[in-house]
Every structure is written in C-alpha cells, then in structure tokens.
N, CA, C and O atoms as a Tinker XYZ file with bonds, in Angstrom:
   428  protein
     1  N    -38.538000 -157.892000    7.281000    73     2
     2  CA   -39.515000 -157.536000    8.272000    64     1     3
     3  C    -39.517000 -158.601000    9.363000    63     2     4     5
     4  O    -39.483000 -159.799000    9.083000    81     3
     5  N    -39.556000 -158.148000   10.590000    73     3     6
     6  CA   -39.577000 -159.046000   11.737000    64     5     7
     7  C    -41.026000 -159.244000   12.165000    63     6     8     9
     8  O    -41.773000 -158.283000   12.347000    81     7
     9  N    -41.400000 -160.483000   12.318000    73     7    10
    10  CA   -42.758000 -160.794000   12.747000    64     9    11
    11  C    -42.790000 -160.889000   14.266000    63    10    12    13
    12  O    -41.963000 -161.570000   14.873000    81    11
    13  N    -43.750000 -160.203000   14.871000    73    11    14
    14  CA   -43.894000 -160.239000   16.318000    64    13    15
    15  C    -44.419000 -161.607000   16.748000    63    14    16    17
    16  O    -45.163000 -162.249000   16.007000    81    15
    17  N    -44.035000 -162.050000   17.936000    73    15    18
    18  CA   -44.554000 -163.326000   18.435000    64    17    19
    19  C    -46.078000 -163.262000   18.579000    63    18    20    21
    20  O    -46.646000 -162.205000   18.851000    81    19
    21  N    -46.715000 -164.398000   18.392000    73    19    22
    22  CA   -48.169000 -164.454000   18.528000    64    21    23
    23  C    -48.568000 -164.313000   19.990000    63    22    24    25
    24  O    -47.911000 -164.841000   20.887000    81    23
    25  N    -49.649000 -163.596000   20.204000    73    23    26
    26  CA   -50.168000 -163.440000   21.555000    64    25    27
    27  C    -51.032000 -164.648000   21.902000    63    26    28    29
    28  O    -51.378000 -165.449000   21.034000    81    27
    29  N    -51.367000 -164.765000   23.162000    73    27    30
    30  CA   -52.270000 -165.832000   23.594000    64    29    31
    31  C    -53.612000 -165.694000   22.878000    63    30    32    33
    32  O    -54.230000 -166.694000   22.514000    81    31
    33  N    -54.058000 -164.465000   22.679000    73    31    34
    34  CA   -55.318000 -164.216000   21.959000    64    33    35
    35  C    -55.223000 -164.706000   20.511000    63    34    36    37
    36  O    -56.171000 -165.295000   19.993000    81    35
    37  N    -54.086000 -164.465000   19.862000    73    35    38
    38  CA   -53.886000 -164.958000   18.489000    64    37    39
    39  C    -53.970000 -166.481000   18.443000    63    38    40    41
    40  O    -54.608000 -167.051000   17.558000    81    39
    41  N    -53.331000 -167.121000   19.392000    73    39    42
    42  CA   -53.330000 -168.583000   19.434000    64    41    43
    43  C    -54.724000 -169.141000   19.681000    63    42    44    45
    44  O    -55.126000 -170.126000   19.061000    81    43
    45  N    -55.461000 -168.504000   20.594000    73    43    46
    46  CA   -56.830000 -168.948000   20.868000    64    45    47
    47  C    -57.724000 -168.728000   19.652000    63    46    48    49
    48  O    -58.554000 -169.580000   19.337000    81    47
    49  N    -57.564000 -167.599000   18.966000    73    47    50
    50  CA   -58.355000 -167.335000   17.766000    64    49    51
    51  C    -58.032000 -168.384000   16.698000    63    50    52    53
    52  O    -58.927000 -168.837000   15.985000    81    51
    53  N    -56.778000 -168.765000   16.586000    73    51    54
    54  CA   -56.378000 -169.813000   15.643000    64    53    55
    55  C    -57.030000 -171.144000   15.974000    63    54    56    57
    56  O    -57.436000 -171.882000   15.076000    81    55
    57  N    -57.130000 -171.453000   17.257000    73    55    58
    58  CA   -57.809000 -172.688000   17.681000    64    57    59
    59  C    -59.284000 -172.637000   17.305000    63    58    60    61
    60  O    -59.847000 -173.622000   16.827000    81    59
    61  N    -59.909000 -171.471000   17.527000    73    59    62
    62  CA   -61.329000 -171.332000   17.168000    64    61    63
    63  C    -61.526000 -171.423000   15.663000    63    62    64    65
    64  O    -62.491000 -172.033000   15.202000    81    63
    65  N    -60.622000 -170.823000   14.888000    73    63    66
    66  CA   -60.710000 -170.912000   13.430000    64    65    67
    67  C    -60.611000 -172.363000   12.984000    63    66    68    69
    68  O    -61.405000 -172.820000   12.163000    81    67
    69  N    -59.644000 -173.081000   13.520000    73    67    70
    70  CA   -59.474000 -174.487000   13.158000    64    69    71
    71  C    -60.698000 -175.313000   13.477000    63    70    72    73
    72  O    -61.131000 -176.129000   12.664000    81    71
    73  N    -61.269000 -175.106000   14.669000    73    71    74
    74  CA   -62.462000 -175.851000   15.078000    64    73    75
    75  C    -63.637000 -175.507000   14.169000    63    74    76    77
    76  O    -64.402000 -176.390000   13.782000    81    75
    77  N    -63.781000 -174.240000   13.832000    73    75    78
    78  CA   -64.873000 -173.808000   12.959000    64    77    79
    79  C    -64.758000 -174.457000   11.580000    63    78    80    81
    80  O    -65.739000 -174.990000   11.061000    81    79
    81  N    -63.575000 -174.415000   10.992000    73    79    82
    82  CA   -63.387000 -174.986000    9.657000    64    81    83
    83  C    -63.545000 -176.502000    9.669000    63    82    84    85
    84  O    -64.138000 -177.080000    8.759000    81    83
    85  N    -63.017000 -177.130000   10.695000    73    83    86
    86  CA   -63.126000 -178.587000   10.805000    64    85    87
    87  C    -64.598000 -178.996000   10.915000    63    86    88    89
    88  O    -65.038000 -179.945000   10.266000    81    87
    89  N    -65.349000 -178.270000   11.744000    73    87    90
    90  CA   -66.760000 -178.592000   11.915000    64    89    91
    91  C    -67.550000 -178.293000   10.644000    63    90    92    93
    92  O    -68.437000 -179.063000   10.275000    81    91
    93  N    -67.242000 -177.192000    9.973000    73    91    94
    94  CA   -67.947000 -176.840000    8.734000    64    93    95
    95  C    -67.650000 -177.851000    7.629000    63    94    96    97
    96  O    -68.501000 -178.112000    6.778000    81    95
    97  N    -66.464000 -178.409000    7.642000    73    95    98
    98  CA   -66.095000 -179.407000    6.630000    64    97    99
    99  C    -66.896000 -180.682000    6.827000    63    98   100   101
   100  O    -67.200000 -181.381000    5.860000    81    99
   101  N    -67.241000 -180.991000    8.069000    73    99   102
   102  CA   -68.058000 -182.167000    8.359000    64   101   103
   103  C    -67.427000 -183.441000    7.835000    63   102   104   105
   104  O    -66.262000 -183.727000    8.115000    81   103
   105  N    -68.195000 -184.208000    7.074000    73   103   106
   106  CA   -67.730000 -185.491000    6.541000    64   105   107
   107  C    -66.993000 -185.346000    5.210000    63   106   108   109
   108  O    -66.504000 -186.331000    4.656000    81   107
   109  N    -66.916000 -184.133000    4.705000    73   107   110
   110  CA   -66.226000 -183.907000    3.436000    64   109   111
   111  C    -64.746000 -184.259000    3.611000    63   110   112   113
   112  O    -64.139000 -183.855000    4.603000    81   111
   113  N    -64.159000 -184.993000    2.683000    73   111   114
   114  CA   -62.752000 -185.377000    2.824000    64   113   115
   115  C    -61.811000 -184.167000    2.849000    63   114   116   117
   116  O    -61.993000 -183.207000    2.099000    81   115
   117  N    -60.825000 -184.230000    3.704000    73   115   118
   118  CA   -59.845000 -183.156000    3.816000    64   117   119
   119  C    -59.140000 -182.928000    2.484000    63   118   120   121
   120  O    -58.933000 -181.782000    2.083000    81   119
   121  N    -58.773000 -183.998000    1.801000    73   119   122
   122  CA   -58.056000 -183.882000    0.532000    64   121   123
   123  C    -58.888000 -183.103000   -0.490000    63   122   124   125
   124  O    -58.374000 -182.189000   -1.135000    81   123
   125  N    -60.149000 -183.450000   -0.641000    73   123   126
   126  CA   -61.015000 -182.778000   -1.614000    64   125   127
   127  C    -61.186000 -181.303000   -1.258000    63   126   128   129
   128  O    -61.151000 -180.440000   -2.136000    81   127
   129  N    -61.368000 -181.021000    0.014000    73   127   130
   130  CA   -61.538000 -179.637000    0.464000    64   129   131
   131  C    -60.285000 -178.826000    0.184000    63   130   132   133
   132  O    -60.358000 -177.722000   -0.355000    81   131
   133  N    -59.144000 -179.371000    0.549000    73   131   134
   134  CA   -57.879000 -178.654000    0.353000    64   133   135
   135  C    -57.608000 -178.404000   -1.128000    63   134   136   137
   136  O    -57.252000 -177.291000   -1.516000    81   135
   137  N    -57.774000 -179.424000   -1.946000    73   135   138
   138  CA   -57.489000 -179.260000   -3.368000    64   137   139
   139  C    -58.429000 -178.251000   -4.016000    63   138   140   141
   140  O    -57.998000 -177.454000   -4.849000    81   139
   141  N    -59.700000 -178.273000   -3.646000    73   139   142
   142  CA   -60.648000 -177.312000   -4.198000    64   141   143
   143  C    -60.293000 -175.883000   -3.768000    63   142   144   145
   144  O    -60.518000 -174.934000   -4.520000    81   143
   145  N    -59.741000 -175.733000   -2.566000    73   143   146
   146  CA   -59.340000 -174.420000   -2.061000    64   145   147
   147  C    -57.975000 -173.990000   -2.611000    63   146   148   149
   148  O    -57.567000 -172.841000   -2.438000    81   147
   149  N    -57.275000 -174.912000   -3.270000    73   147   150
   150  CA   -55.970000 -174.574000   -3.836000    64   149   151
   151  C    -54.835000 -174.574000   -2.825000    63   150   152   153
   152  O    -53.828000 -173.888000   -2.999000    81   151
   153  N    -55.013000 -175.355000   -1.765000    73   151   154
   154  CA   -53.962000 -175.475000   -0.753000    64   153   155
   155  C    -53.634000 -176.947000   -0.563000    63   154   156   157
   156  O    -54.361000 -177.819000   -1.038000    81   155
   157  N    -52.550000 -177.218000    0.125000    73   155   158
   158  CA   -52.180000 -178.608000    0.374000    64   157   159
   159  C    -53.006000 -179.164000    1.535000    63   158   160   161
   160  O    -53.417000 -178.416000    2.422000    81   159
   161  N    -53.245000 -180.466000    1.525000    73   159   162
   162  CA   -53.944000 -181.075000    2.662000    64   161   163
   163  C    -53.204000 -180.839000    3.983000    63   162   164   165
   164  O    -53.835000 -180.701000    5.031000    81   163
   165  N    -51.881000 -180.794000    3.935000    73   163   166
   166  CA   -51.107000 -180.554000    5.154000    64   165   167
   167  C    -51.359000 -179.153000    5.707000    63   166   168   169
   168  O    -51.422000 -178.965000    6.922000    81   167
   169  N    -51.504000 -178.168000    4.815000    73   167   170
   170  CA   -51.819000 -176.811000    5.264000    64   169   171
   171  C    -53.183000 -176.787000    5.935000    63   170   172   173
   172  O    -53.337000 -176.195000    7.003000    81   171
   173  N    -54.174000 -177.423000    5.319000    73   171   174
   174  CA   -55.507000 -177.474000    5.922000    64   173   175
   175  C    -55.453000 -178.203000    7.265000    63   174   176   177
   176  O    -56.087000 -177.773000    8.228000    81   175
   177  N    -54.712000 -179.284000    7.333000    73   175   178
   178  CA   -54.570000 -180.049000    8.588000    64   177   179
   179  C    -53.977000 -179.156000    9.683000    63   178   180   181
   180  O    -54.446000 -179.169000   10.821000    81   179
   181  N    -52.953000 -178.389000    9.334000    73   179   182
   182  CA   -52.311000 -177.510000   10.321000    64   181   183
   183  C    -53.248000 -176.399000   10.781000    63   182   184   185
   184  O    -53.261000 -176.043000   11.959000    81   183
   185  N    -54.035000 -175.850000    9.851000    73   183   186
   186  CA   -54.991000 -174.803000   10.230000    64   185   187
   187  C    -56.065000 -175.393000   11.131000    63   186   188   189
   188  O    -56.390000 -174.815000   12.168000    81   187
   189  N    -56.616000 -176.532000   10.748000    73   187   190
   190  CA   -57.681000 -177.154000   11.542000    64   189   191
   191  C    -57.202000 -177.566000   12.935000    63   190   192   193
   192  O    -57.980000 -177.552000   13.889000    81   191
   193  N    -55.949000 -177.924000   13.050000    73   191   194
   194  CA   -55.429000 -178.341000   14.356000    64   193   195
   195  C    -54.959000 -177.155000   15.190000    63   194   196   197
   196  O    -54.632000 -177.314000   16.366000    81   195
   197  N    -54.925000 -175.965000   14.589000    73   195   198
   198  CA   -54.473000 -174.778000   15.304000    64   197   199
   199  C    -52.978000 -174.574000   15.266000    63   198   200   201
   200  O    -52.471000 -173.632000   15.876000    81   199
   201  N    -52.254000 -175.436000   14.561000    73   199   202
   202  CA   -50.794000 -175.288000   14.486000    64   201   203
   203  C    -50.395000 -174.086000   13.638000    63   202   204   205
   204  O    -49.305000 -173.542000   13.818000    81   203
   205  N    -51.261000 -173.661000   12.714000    73   203   206
   206  CA   -51.069000 -172.411000   11.975000    64   205   207
   207  C    -52.173000 -171.488000   12.472000    63   206   208   209
   208  O    -53.306000 -171.546000   11.995000    81   207
   209  N    -51.835000 -170.644000   13.427000    73   207   210
   210  CA   -52.842000 -169.817000   14.097000    64   209   211
   211  C    -53.257000 -168.605000   13.282000    63   210   212   213
   212  O    -54.354000 -168.080000   13.473000    81   211
   213  N    -52.398000 -168.153000   12.377000    73   211   214
   214  CA   -52.700000 -166.951000   11.605000    64   213   215
   215  C    -52.456000 -167.197000   10.117000    63   214   216   217
   216  O    -51.523000 -166.634000    9.544000    81   215
   217  N    -53.281000 -168.030000    9.488000    73   215   218
   218  CA   -53.109000 -168.269000    8.057000    64   217   219
   219  C    -53.389000 -166.990000    7.268000    63   218   220   221
   220  O    -54.042000 -166.073000    7.766000    81   219
   221  N    -52.897000 -166.940000    6.052000    73   219   222
   222  CA   -53.082000 -165.744000    5.235000    64   221   223
   223  C    -54.551000 -165.545000    4.882000    63   222   224   225
   224  O    -55.342000 -166.488000    4.865000    81   223
   225  N    -54.888000 -164.293000    4.602000    73   223   226
   226  CA   -56.264000 -163.974000    4.226000    64   225   227
   227  C    -56.707000 -164.746000    2.991000    63   226   228   229
   228  O    -57.805000 -165.303000    3.002000    81   227
   229  N    -55.899000 -164.809000    1.909000    73   227   230
   230  CA   -56.353000 -165.580000    0.740000    64   229   231
   231  C    -56.612000 -167.055000    1.058000    63   230   232   233
   232  O    -57.501000 -167.670000    0.469000    81   231
   233  N    -55.851000 -167.614000    1.972000    73   231   234
   234  CA   -56.051000 -169.009000    2.360000    64   233   235
   235  C    -57.382000 -169.176000    3.087000    63   234   236   237
   236  O    -58.153000 -170.084000    2.777000    81   235
   237  N    -57.649000 -168.298000    4.057000    73   235   238
   238  CA   -58.915000 -168.369000    4.781000    64   237   239
   239  C    -60.082000 -168.152000    3.818000    63   238   240   241
   240  O    -61.085000 -168.863000    3.884000    81   239
   241  N    -59.948000 -167.171000    2.925000    73   239   242
   242  CA   -61.025000 -166.868000    1.980000    64   241   243
   243  C    -61.304000 -168.053000    1.063000    63   242   244   245
   244  O    -62.464000 -168.358000    0.784000    81   243
   245  N    -60.263000 -168.720000    0.595000    73   243   246
   246  CA   -60.438000 -169.868000   -0.302000    64   245   247
   247  C    -61.128000 -171.021000    0.412000    63   246   248   249
   248  O    -62.031000 -171.645000   -0.146000    81   247
   249  N    -60.710000 -171.309000    1.641000    73   247   250
   250  CA   -61.332000 -172.402000    2.404000    64   249   251
   251  C    -62.787000 -172.052000    2.707000    63   250   252   253
   252  O    -63.673000 -172.894000    2.560000    81   251
   253  N    -63.032000 -170.822000    3.126000    73   251   254
   254  CA   -64.399000 -170.399000    3.437000    64   253   255
   255  C    -65.299000 -170.530000    2.217000    63   254   256   257
   256  O    -66.445000 -170.963000    2.338000    81   255
   257  N    -64.801000 -170.165000    1.059000    73   255   258
   258  CA   -65.603000 -170.272000   -0.163000    64   257   259
   259  C    -65.965000 -171.727000   -0.446000    63   258   260   261
   260  O    -67.112000 -172.031000   -0.776000    81   259
   261  N    -65.001000 -172.618000   -0.318000    73   259   262
   262  CA   -65.247000 -174.040000   -0.561000    64   261   263
   263  C    -66.285000 -174.582000    0.426000    63   262   264   265
   264  O    -67.114000 -175.416000    0.062000    81   263
   265  N    -66.238000 -174.110000    1.668000    73   263   266
   266  CA   -67.152000 -174.595000    2.704000    64   265   267
   267  C    -68.447000 -173.788000    2.762000    63   266   268   269
   268  O    -69.282000 -174.007000    3.639000    81   267
   269  N    -68.610000 -172.851000    1.823000    73   267   270
   270  CA   -69.817000 -172.031000    1.736000    64   269   271
   271  C    -70.032000 -171.207000    2.997000    63   270   272   273
   272  O    -71.156000 -171.078000    3.482000    81   271
   273  N    -68.938000 -170.647000    3.526000    73   271   274
   274  CA   -69.003000 -169.772000    4.688000    64   273   275
   275  C    -68.667000 -168.353000    4.252000    63   274   276   277
   276  O    -67.739000 -168.149000    3.470000    81   275
   277  N    -69.407000 -167.379000    4.745000    73   275   278
   278  CA   -69.042000 -165.995000    4.444000    64   277   279
   279  C    -67.879000 -165.604000    5.355000    63   278   280   281
   280  O    -67.728000 -166.150000    6.448000    81   279
   281  N    -67.073000 -164.672000    4.905000    73   279   282
   282  CA   -65.967000 -164.209000    5.739000    64   281   283
   283  C    -66.487000 -163.472000    6.970000    63   282   284   285
   284  O    -65.852000 -163.493000    8.024000    81   283
   285  N    -67.638000 -162.823000    6.835000    73   283   286
   286  CA   -68.255000 -162.184000    8.006000    64   285   287
   287  C    -68.567000 -163.221000    9.072000    63   286   288   289
   288  O    -68.328000 -162.996000   10.258000    81   287
   289  N    -69.095000 -164.347000    8.647000    73   287   290
   290  CA   -69.424000 -165.427000    9.582000    64   289   291
   291  C    -68.166000 -165.965000   10.241000    63   290   292   293
   292  O    -68.129000 -166.171000   11.454000    81   291
   293  N    -67.135000 -166.191000    9.436000    73   291   294
   294  CA   -65.874000 -166.709000    9.988000    64   293   295
   295  C    -65.347000 -165.752000   11.041000    63   294   296   297
   296  O    -64.993000 -166.172000   12.143000    81   295
   297  N    -65.293000 -164.459000   10.711000    73   295   298
   298  CA   -64.748000 -163.486000   11.661000    64   297   299
   299  C    -65.596000 -163.421000   12.928000    63   298   300   301
   300  O    -65.060000 -163.389000   14.036000    81   299
   301  N    -66.918000 -163.401000   12.766000    73   299   302
   302  CA   -67.796000 -163.336000   13.934000    64   301   303
   303  C    -67.593000 -164.543000   14.842000    63   302   304   305
   304  O    -67.571000 -164.411000   16.066000    81   303
   305  N    -67.445000 -165.708000   14.242000    73   303   306
   306  CA   -67.305000 -166.933000   15.033000    64   305   307
   307  C    -65.952000 -167.016000   15.737000    63   306   308   309
   308  O    -65.885000 -167.461000   16.883000    81   307
   309  N    -64.885000 -166.600000   15.080000    73   307   310
   310  CA   -63.565000 -166.749000   15.711000    64   309   311
   311  C    -63.229000 -165.600000   16.639000    63   310   312   313
   312  O    -62.307000 -165.710000   17.447000    81   311
   313  N    -63.965000 -164.493000   16.539000    73   311   314
   314  CA   -63.685000 -163.338000   17.392000    64   313   315
   315  C    -64.352000 -163.436000   18.749000    63   314   316   317
   316  O    -63.923000 -162.784000   19.701000    81   315
   317  N    -65.392000 -164.240000   18.849000    73   315   318
   318  CA   -66.070000 -164.371000   20.141000    64   317   319
   319  C    -65.269000 -165.284000   21.042000    63   318   320   321
   320  O    -64.517000 -166.139000   20.574000    81   319
   321  N    -65.434000 -165.096000   22.321000    73   319   322
   322  CA   -64.680000 -165.921000   23.264000    64   321   323
   323  C    -65.459000 -167.160000   23.682000    63   322   324   325
   324  O    -64.867000 -168.126000   24.162000    81   323
   325  N    -66.792000 -167.147000   23.504000    73   323   326
   326  CA   -67.589000 -168.337000   23.790000    64   325   327
   327  C    -67.500000 -169.284000   22.611000    63   326   328   329
   328  O    -67.276000 -168.836000   21.487000    81   327
   329  N    -67.670000 -170.586000   22.831000    73   327   330
   330  CA   -67.664000 -171.524000   21.715000    64   329   331
   331  C    -68.794000 -171.205000   20.746000    63   330   332   333
   332  O    -69.889000 -170.854000   21.188000    81   331
   333  N    -68.565000 -171.315000   19.438000    73   331   334
   334  CA   -69.615000 -171.030000   18.471000    64   333   335
   335  C    -70.762000 -172.016000   18.610000    63   334   336   337
   336  O    -70.552000 -173.202000   18.862000    81   335
   337  N    -71.981000 -171.509000   18.441000    73   335   338
   338  CA   -73.164000 -172.352000   18.568000    64   337   339
   339  C    -73.647000 -172.863000   17.221000    63   338   340   341
   340  O    -74.391000 -173.842000   17.180000    81   339
   341  N    -73.261000 -172.252000   16.142000    73   339   342
   342  CA   -73.699000 -172.694000   14.832000    64   341   343
   343  C    -73.033000 -171.881000   13.753000    63   342   344   345
   344  O    -72.496000 -170.804000   14.014000    81   343
   345  N    -73.065000 -172.388000   12.560000    73   343   346
   346  CA   -72.429000 -171.726000   11.440000    64   345   347
   347  C    -73.506000 -171.309000   10.450000    63   346   348   349
   348  O    -74.075000 -172.166000    9.774000    81   347
   349  N    -73.804000 -170.008000   10.344000    73   347   350
   350  CA   -74.748000 -169.585000    9.317000    64   349   351
   351  C    -74.131000 -169.808000    7.942000    63   350   352   353
   352  O    -73.023000 -169.345000    7.671000    81   351
   353  N    -74.829000 -170.498000    7.099000    73   351   354
   354  CA   -74.334000 -170.783000    5.756000    64   353   355
   355  C    -74.668000 -169.631000    4.822000    63   354   356   357
   356  O    -75.765000 -169.074000    4.881000    81   355
   357  N    -73.743000 -169.282000    3.979000    73   355   358
   358  CA   -73.943000 -168.201000    3.020000    64   357   359
   359  C    -75.082000 -168.559000    2.080000    63   358   360   361
   360  O    -75.154000 -169.676000    1.568000    81   359
   361  N    -75.973000 -167.596000    1.858000    73   359   362
   362  CA   -77.070000 -167.807000    0.934000    64   361   363
   363  C    -78.197000 -168.654000    1.480000    63   362   364   365
   364  O    -79.065000 -169.079000    0.717000    81   363
   365  N    -78.213000 -168.912000    2.777000    73   363   366
   366  CA   -79.277000 -169.723000    3.370000    64   365   367
   367  C    -80.458000 -168.815000    3.686000    63   366   368   369
   368  O    -80.398000 -168.044000    4.643000    81   367
   369  N    -81.536000 -168.891000    2.898000    73   367   370
   370  CA   -82.652000 -167.959000    3.075000    64   369   371
   371  C    -83.375000 -168.114000    4.400000    63   370   372   373
   372  O    -83.973000 -167.153000    4.885000    81   371
   373  N    -83.340000 -169.269000    4.987000    73   371   374
   374  CA   -84.022000 -169.498000    6.260000    64   373   375
   375  C    -83.145000 -169.153000    7.459000    63   374   376   377
   376  O    -83.608000 -169.182000    8.599000    81   375
   377  N    -81.892000 -168.830000    7.205000    73   375   378
   378  CA   -80.987000 -168.535000    8.294000    64   377   379
   379  C    -80.636000 -169.768000    9.108000    63   378   380   381
   380  O    -80.191000 -169.660000   10.251000    81   379
   381  N    -80.835000 -170.941000    8.518000    73   379   382
   382  CA   -80.515000 -172.180000    9.225000    64   381   383
   383  C    -79.029000 -172.223000    9.511000    63   382   384   385
   384  O    -78.226000 -171.640000    8.783000    81   383
   385  N    -78.682000 -172.898000   10.549000    73   383   386
   386  CA   -77.283000 -172.952000   10.954000    64   385   387
   387  C    -76.838000 -174.400000   11.079000    63   386   388   389
   388  O    -77.572000 -175.249000   11.583000    81   387
   389  N    -75.640000 -174.663000   10.618000    73   387   390
   390  CA   -75.039000 -175.976000   10.816000    64   389   391
   391  C    -74.462000 -175.999000   12.223000    63   390   392   393
   392  O    -73.765000 -175.067000   12.622000    81   391
   393  N    -74.735000 -177.015000   12.949000    73   391   394
   394  CA   -74.305000 -177.085000   14.347000    64   393   395
   395  C    -72.806000 -177.265000   14.456000    63   394   396   397
   396  O    -72.208000 -178.065000   13.737000    81   395
   397  N    -72.209000 -176.516000   15.360000    73   395   398
   398  CA   -70.807000 -176.717000   15.703000    64   397   399
   399  C    -70.676000 -176.864000   17.216000    63   398   400   401
   400  O    -69.616000 -176.597000   17.782000    81   399
   401  N    -71.730000 -177.278000   17.853000    73   399   402
   402  CA   -71.670000 -177.489000   19.287000    64   401   403
   403  C    -70.563000 -178.472000   19.603000    63   402   404   405
   404  O    -70.436000 -179.514000   18.960000    81   403
   405  N    -69.780000 -178.136000   20.581000    73   403   406
   406  CA   -68.672000 -178.999000   20.973000    64   405   407
   407  C    -67.422000 -178.790000   20.145000    63   406   408   409
   408  O    -66.445000 -179.518000   20.319000    81   407
   409  N    -67.423000 -177.817000   19.250000    73   407   410
   410  CA   -66.250000 -177.583000   18.417000    64   409   411
   411  C    -65.033000 -177.248000   19.262000    63   410   412   413
   412  O    -63.907000 -177.589000   18.899000    81   411
   413  N    -65.255000 -176.585000   20.386000    73   411   414
   414  CA   -64.135000 -176.220000   21.243000    64   413   415
   415  C    -63.473000 -177.440000   21.856000    63   414   416   417
   416  O    -62.321000 -177.354000   22.283000    81   415
   417  N    -64.149000 -178.557000   21.914000    73   415   418
   418  CA   -63.576000 -179.766000   22.495000    64   417   419
   419  C    -62.418000 -180.299000   21.657000    63   418   420   421
   420  O    -61.559000 -181.018000   22.167000    81   419
   421  N    -62.395000 -179.948000   20.369000    73   419   422
   422  CA   -61.333000 -180.415000   19.498000    64   421   423
   423  C    -60.147000 -179.461000   19.478000    63   422   424   425
   424  O    -59.083000 -179.813000   18.969000    81   423
   425  N    -60.311000 -178.280000   20.016000    73   423   426
   426  CA   -59.275000 -177.252000   19.918000    64   425   427
   427  C    -58.141000 -177.527000   20.851000    63   426   428
   428  O    -57.180000 -176.760000   20.897000    81   427
C-alpha cells in the first residue's frame, strides 16, 4: 500500500497534538509517561515535537489514557484551528481544565 503525502493540515494537526500532549504531561517525566503508555521515549519525543504528525490510533489512545485525557478531548483540541485554551480532564466532575495557554508557542 502506498501512503499519500501528508497535507499541510495533517502537519498542523500533528503540531497541535504534540503541543497538547506535551502540555498535558506537564512536569511528569517523559520516560515514565512513555513506559506507562507502552511506547519508547523517542516515539513520545517525536510525537510531542510534531515530527510524527500522524501516530497510530493505539499510540494516541495509550498516551491519552496515561495523561487522563479522553479521546474526545484530544480530537476536539487538535481539530480546532485556534490554540487550545485548556484540557478538560476525564472524570473531572467540576469540569476544571488544565491550562495549555501558549501551547502553540512550542509547536
């Protein structure tokens, strides 16, 4: 199977995904996050930096689970064109959001 080249939209979405995951990880060590998600730290580094713009669904799902993010939240945040304003945490009864202001500055 031949894979089509990534579009500019795909690349931008990958940058937003990386910024979202990096911000959600916060001060948590990259190594611990990657190992808990069952991926290599280098894979997580590449996703967070946007070098892997379209990681596999199981990879995104595993990282999101470790960071306590719902997949709905991840999709909503990376699909918008404006920088994300906050990350709703899964199971947060108050609807509190972790700030990701400025996440686009790292993309």
